[in-house]
C-alpha positions as CSV (number, residue, x, y, z in Angstrom):
1,M,89.6,99.4,101.0
2,T,89.6,103.2,100.7
3,V,85.9,103.5,99.6
4,V,84.3,105.5,102.4
5,A,80.8,105.7,100.9
6,A,79.0,104.2,97.9
7,Y,75.3,104.6,97.5
8,V,72.7,104.5,94.8
9,Y,70.1,107.3,94.7
10,A,66.6,107.1,93.2
11,E,64.2,110.1,93.1
12,G,66.6,112.1,95.2
13,K,66.7,109.6,98.1
14,R,69.3,107.1,99.2
15,D,68.2,103.7,97.9
16,R,71.0,101.2,98.8
17,A,74.7,100.8,99.5
18,V,76.9,99.2,96.8
19,S,80.3,97.5,96.6
20,L,82.9,97.8,93.9
21,D,83.6,94.1,94.3
22,D,80.0,93.2,93.1
23,A,79.1,94.1,89.6
24,A,75.5,93.3,90.2
25,D,75.3,95.9,92.9
26,L,76.3,98.6,90.4
27,A,73.5,97.7,87.9
28,L,71.4,100.9,87.8
29,A,67.7,101.2,86.8
30,P,66.6,104.2,84.8
31,G,66.5,107.4,86.9
32,E,69.1,106.1,89.4
33,F,72.6,107.3,89.9
34,V,75.5,106.2,92.1
35,W,77.8,108.4,94.2
36,I,81.0,106.8,95.2
37,G,83.4,108.5,97.6
38,I,87.0,107.3,97.8
39,V,90.1,108.5,99.7
40,D,93.5,108.0,98.2
41,P,92.4,105.3,95.6
42,D,94.8,102.6,94.6
43,D,95.4,101.1,91.2
44,R,93.0,98.2,91.9
45,E,90.1,100.4,92.8
46,L,90.7,102.6,89.8
47,A,90.7,99.5,87.6
48,Q,87.4,98.4,89.1
49,L,85.9,101.8,88.6
50,Q,87.1,101.8,85.0
51,R,85.6,98.4,84.3
52,H,82.3,99.0,86.0
53,F,81.6,102.4,84.6
54,N,83.5,102.2,81.3
55,L,85.6,105.2,82.3
56,H,87.8,106.9,79.7
57,P,91.4,105.7,80.1
58,L,92.7,109.3,80.2
59,A,90.3,110.2,83.0
60,V,91.5,107.3,85.1
61,R,95.2,108.1,84.4
62,N,94.7,111.7,85.2
63,A,92.9,110.8,88.5
64,H,96.3,109.5,89.8
65,K,98.3,112.6,88.8
66,P,99.2,115.1,91.6
67,Y,97.7,118.1,90.0
68,V,98.8,121.5,91.2
69,L,96.0,123.6,89.8
70,P,92.3,123.0,89.3
71,K,91.2,121.9,85.9
72,I,88.3,120.4,83.9
73,E,88.5,118.0,81.0
74,V,85.7,116.5,78.9
75,Y,86.0,112.9,77.6
76,D,83.1,112.0,75.3
77,E,80.2,112.3,77.7
78,E,82.3,112.2,80.8
79,I,83.6,115.1,82.8
80,F,86.8,115.1,84.8
81,V,87.2,117.9,87.4
82,V,90.1,118.6,89.7
83,A,89.5,121.0,92.6
84,R,91.9,122.0,95.4
85,T,90.9,121.9,99.0
86,A,92.5,124.2,101.5
87,R,92.9,124.5,105.2
88,L,95.0,126.5,107.7
89,D,98.0,124.8,109.2
90,G,99.3,127.4,111.7
91,E,99.7,130.4,109.4
92,A,100.4,128.3,106.3
93,I,97.7,127.1,103.9
94,A,97.8,123.3,103.3
95,Y,96.3,122.1,100.1
96,G,94.6,118.9,99.1
97,K,93.1,117.5,95.9
98,T,89.6,116.3,95.0
99,A,89.3,114.6,91.6
100,I,85.7,114.1,90.4
101,L,84.6,111.8,87.6
102,V,81.1,112.5,86.4
103,G,79.0,110.5,83.9
104,K,75.4,110.3,83.0
105,S,74.5,108.1,86.0
106,H,77.6,108.1,88.2
107,I,79.8,110.6,90.1
108,I,83.0,109.4,91.8
109,T,84.8,111.7,94.2
110,M,88.5,110.9,95.0
111,R,90.0,112.9,97.9
112,S,93.8,113.2,98.6
113,G,95.4,115.3,101.3
114,S,92.0,116.7,102.5
115,L,90.9,116.4,106.1
116,R,87.3,117.5,105.4
117,E,85.1,114.4,105.0
118,H,82.0,114.5,102.7
119,T,79.8,113.0,105.4
120,D,78.2,116.3,106.3
121,L,77.9,117.1,102.6
122,R,76.0,113.9,101.8
123,A,73.7,114.6,104.8
124,R,73.0,118.1,103.6
125,L,72.3,117.0,100.0
126,E,70.1,114.1,101.1
127,A,68.1,116.6,103.3
128,S,66.8,118.2,100.0
129,P,65.5,115.3,97.9
130,H,63.8,117.6,95.5
131,L,67.2,119.0,94.5
132,L,69.2,115.8,94.8
133,K,66.9,114.2,92.3
134,L,68.3,116.6,89.7
135,G,71.1,114.1,89.4
136,V,74.9,113.9,89.3
137,D,75.3,117.4,88.1
138,Y,73.7,118.8,91.3
139,V,76.0,116.5,93.4
140,L,78.9,117.9,91.4
141,H,77.7,121.4,92.3
142,G,77.4,120.4,96.0
143,V,81.0,119.0,96.1
144,L,82.4,122.2,94.5
145,D,80.3,124.4,96.8
146,F,81.5,122.4,99.8
147,I,85.2,122.9,98.7
148,V,84.7,126.7,98.2
149,D,83.0,126.9,101.6
150,G,86.3,125.9,103.1
151,Y,88.0,128.9,101.6
152,G,86.0,131.5,103.6
153,P,87.3,130.7,107.1
154,I,90.9,130.8,105.8
155,V,90.5,134.3,104.5
156,E,88.7,135.5,107.7
157,A,91.4,134.1,109.9
158,I,94.1,135.7,107.8
159,E,92.2,139.0,107.8
160,D,92.3,139.1,111.6
161,S,96.1,138.4,111.6
162,V,96.7,141.1,109.0
163,A,94.6,143.7,111.0
164,E,96.7,142.9,114.1
165,M,99.9,143.4,112.1
166,E,98.6,146.7,110.7
167,R,97.9,148.0,114.1
168,R,101.3,146.9,115.4
169,A,103.2,148.4,112.4
170,L,101.7,151.8,113.3
171,D,102.6,151.6,117.0
172,T,106.1,150.3,117.0
173,F,109.0,148.9,114.9
174,L,108.4,145.6,113.3
175,S,110.9,143.0,114.4
176,R,112.8,140.8,111.9
177,A,110.5,137.9,112.8
178,E,107.4,139.9,112.1
179,V,108.7,141.1,108.8
180,S,109.5,137.5,107.8
181,R,106.0,136.6,108.9
182,I,104.5,139.2,106.6
183,F,106.6,138.0,103.6
184,A,105.5,134.4,104.4
185,M,101.8,135.5,104.5
186,R,102.2,137.4,101.2
187,R,103.6,134.2,99.6
188,E,100.6,132.3,100.9
189,M,98.2,134.8,99.5
190,I,99.9,134.8,96.1
191,R,99.8,131.0,96.0
192,F,96.1,131.0,97.1
193,R,95.3,133.5,94.4
194,R,96.9,131.1,91.9
195,I,94.4,128.5,93.0
196,M,91.4,130.9,92.6
197,G,92.1,131.7,88.9
198,P,91.8,128.1,87.6
199,T,88.9,127.5,90.0
200,E,87.0,130.4,88.4
201,E,87.7,128.9,84.9
202,V,86.4,125.5,86.0
203,L,83.1,126.9,87.4
204,S,82.7,129.3,84.4
205,R,83.0,126.4,82.0
206,L,80.6,124.2,84.0
207,G,78.1,127.1,83.8
208,H,78.1,126.9,80.0
209,I,79.3,123.4,79.0
210,E,77.1,121.3,76.7
211,V,77.2,117.7,77.8
212,D,74.5,115.2,78.7
213,C,75.6,114.9,82.4
214,I,75.1,118.6,83.0
215,D,71.5,119.7,82.8
216,A,70.7,123.3,81.8
217,H,68.6,123.7,85.0
218,V,71.8,123.1,87.2
219,R,74.1,125.6,85.4
220,P,72.9,128.6,87.4
221,Y,74.1,126.8,90.6
222,F,77.6,126.6,89.2
223,R,77.5,130.3,88.3
224,D,76.4,131.1,91.9
225,V,79.5,129.2,93.2
226,L,81.6,131.1,90.6
227,N,80.5,134.4,92.0
228,R,81.5,133.3,95.5
229,V,84.9,132.3,94.3
230,R,85.3,135.7,92.6
231,R,84.5,137.4,95.9
232,I,87.0,135.3,97.8
233,A,89.6,135.9,95.1
234,S,89.0,139.7,95.4
235,M,89.4,139.4,99.2
236,V,92.6,137.5,98.8
237,E,94.0,140.1,96.4
238,G,93.0,142.8,98.9
239,L,94.8,141.0,101.7
240,R,97.9,140.7,99.6
241,E,97.8,144.5,98.9
242,I,97.3,145.2,102.6
243,L,100.3,143.1,103.5
244,S,102.4,145.1,101.0
245,S,101.0,148.3,102.4
246,V,101.9,147.2,105.9
247,L,105.5,146.6,104.8
248,E,105.6,150.0,103.0
249,A,104.1,151.8,106.0
250,S,106.4,150.2,108.4
251,S,109.4,151.1,106.2
252,L,108.2,154.7,105.9
253,L,107.5,155.0,109.6
254,E,111.0,153.6,110.4
255,Q,112.6,156.1,108.1
256,Q,110.6,158.9,109.7
257,R,111.7,157.8,113.2
258,Q,115.3,157.6,112.1
259,G,115.0,161.0,110.5
260,T,113.7,162.4,113.8
261,I,116.5,160.9,115.8
262,T,119.1,162.2,113.2
263,R,117.7,165.7,113.5
264,Q,117.8,165.5,117.3
265,L,121.4,164.4,117.3
266,A,122.3,167.1,114.8
267,A,120.6,169.8,117.0
268,W,122.4,168.7,120.2
269,A,125.7,168.5,118.3
270,A,125.2,172.1,117.1
271,I,124.4,173.2,120.7
272,L,127.4,171.5,122.2
273,A,129.7,172.9,119.4
274,V,129.4,176.4,120.9
275,P,131.0,175.7,124.4
276,T,133.4,173.2,122.7
277,A,134.6,176.0,120.3
278,I,134.9,178.6,123.1
279,A,136.7,176.2,125.5
280,G,139.0,175.2,122.7
281,I,140.1,178.8,122.1
282,Y,140.7,179.4,125.7
283,G,142.6,176.2,126.0
284,M,145.3,177.5,123.8
285,N,148.6,178.2,125.5
286,F,149.2,181.7,124.1
287,Q,150.7,184.3,126.4
288,N,149.1,187.5,125.0
289,M,145.3,186.8,125.5
290,P,144.0,190.0,127.2
291,E,140.8,188.3,128.5
292,L,142.9,186.0,130.8
293,G,143.8,188.9,133.1
294,W,140.3,190.6,133.1
295,K,138.4,190.3,136.3
296,Y,135.1,189.5,134.6
297,G,136.4,187.4,131.8
298,Y,135.3,184.0,133.2
299,H,131.8,185.3,133.9
300,L,131.4,186.8,130.5
301,T,132.6,183.6,128.8
302,V,130.1,181.5,130.7
303,A,127.3,183.9,129.9
304,V,128.2,183.9,126.2
305,I,128.2,180.0,126.2
306,L,124.8,179.8,128.0
307,S,123.2,182.5,125.8
308,A,124.4,180.9,122.5
309,A,123.3,177.4,123.7
310,G,119.9,178.7,124.9
311,Y,119.3,180.6,121.6
312,L,120.2,177.5,119.5
313,Y,118.0,175.3,121.7
314,F,115.0,177.7,121.3
315,R,115.4,177.8,117.5
316,F,115.7,174.0,117.2
317,K,112.7,173.5,119.5
318,R,110.7,175.9,117.5
319,S,111.5,174.2,114.2
320,G,110.6,170.8,115.6
321,W,114.1,169.3,115.7
322,L,114.0,168.9,119.5
């Protein structure tokens, strides 16, 4: 069995544990609701859930689909919500799925690919009976709030890595591996931002939807989670822009360094061209070169070479080429 927890709640307090194999267990009195948590449900368990809670066939069928993006669907008086969990795996973001079926007196959470258990979440909600007695809609809020809570540490960890990359890009050349790492992180941010958009739509709709299982008093809670998702989405977009800026800054700095080296090489080449030209002239094998027989010809030639080279060095140094 993949059922990790199944409890009936009355007046905001845990009343009893139930089993999917016993229909009598799942008989609820007025004011009670059941919260069932399942990991990777199989066909038999989904069939049991459909039979016990009269779930809509489309909701059951969709619960098995490997959804890529978050979504919300309404079937009569039932709500089907898909949220995406996220965690850091090295510098990559690994995603999971949590499908949630909500009715008037039941909420069923089905996790796939998520390592964060709902044990702590249950304990936190059960610690506030005056809120938990609001019903399944408050539990739905708690599950979505729990999932969004997992996004914050991811963004903070990536922020630290991006800040380190930014400092390094200003100090030295980025290696090929570092450039590849930046591109990989940009792809992760783009993909993460794609998750944020549909999540905002889900929470926005929950804040205004008109169904029996969502009470008007709980809608502000969904809007609070929506505001947090929007802040995280803004941070993700900012990180993506910073990574793009790091690449642009690194490229500009590299071009500037290459330009400096090119100017230095050109300056030294101009300085060396003077003695090369003079030596080339006096290396010709002509007989009638008056300077060859002059007593001070050598000294004057060396003096001209040094003076010309010194003057060029001074001018290049003054202009910032050397």
